[in-house]
C-alpha positions in Angstrom: 24.6 -12.1 -4.1 22.4 -9.0 -4.3 20.9 -7.6 -1.2 17.6 -5.8 -1.4 16.5 -3.2 1.2 12.9 -2.8 2.0 11.5 0.2 3.7 8.4 0.0 5.8 6.5 3.2 6.4 5.3 4.4 9.7 2.0 3.0 10.9 -1.1 4.6 9.4 -2.9 6.9 11.7 -6.3 5.3 12.7 -8.1 8.6 12.2 -6.7 8.9 8.6 -7.8 5.3 7.9 -11.3 5.8 9.1 -11.6 9.1 7.3 -10.8 7.6 3.9 -12.8 4.5 4.3 -12.6 0.9 3.0 -13.5 1.7 -0.7 -10.9 4.4 -0.9 -8.2 2.1 0.4 -9.3 -0.7 -1.9 -9.0 1.6 -4.9 -5.7 2.8 -3.7 -4.2 -0.7 -3.4 -5.2 -1.5 -7.0 -4.2 1.9 -8.5 -1.1 2.4 -10.6 1.6 4.3 -8.7 4.5 6.4 -9.9 8.1 5.8 -9.0 9.3 8.2 -6.4 12.0 10.7 -7.4 13.5 10.8 -3.9 17.1 9.8 -3.2 16.1 6.3 -2.2 14.0 5.6 -5.3 11.2 4.2 -3.1 8.0 2.9 -4.7 4.5 2.0 -3.4 3.3 -1.5 -3.8 0.6 -2.1 -6.4 -1.6 -5.2 -6.1 -3.0 -6.6 -9.2 -6.7 -7.6 -9.4 -5.8 -11.2 -9.6 -4.2 -11.0 -6.2 -7.3 -9.7 -4.5 -6.9 -12.1 -1.5 -3.9 -10.0 -0.5 -5.9 -6.8 -0.7 -8.8 -8.4 1.2 -6.3 -9.4 4.0 -5.0 -5.8 4.2 -8.5 -4.4 4.3 -9.6 -6.8 6.9 -6.6 -5.8 9.0 -7.4 -2.1 8.6 -11.2 -2.3 9.1 
């Protein structure tokens, strides 16, 4: 059995969220991300356009 570890980042700063705006976050969620080169090989989640319901829920939570 393989165990996967998931890292959750610290909470986003409210001032940062508001300064970037909803459109910026929406574009970020859909953008292609590079794999991190750190020791943990972390990677950011990328949401495909077909899963826009997920992105809408995230944006509704943030804004």
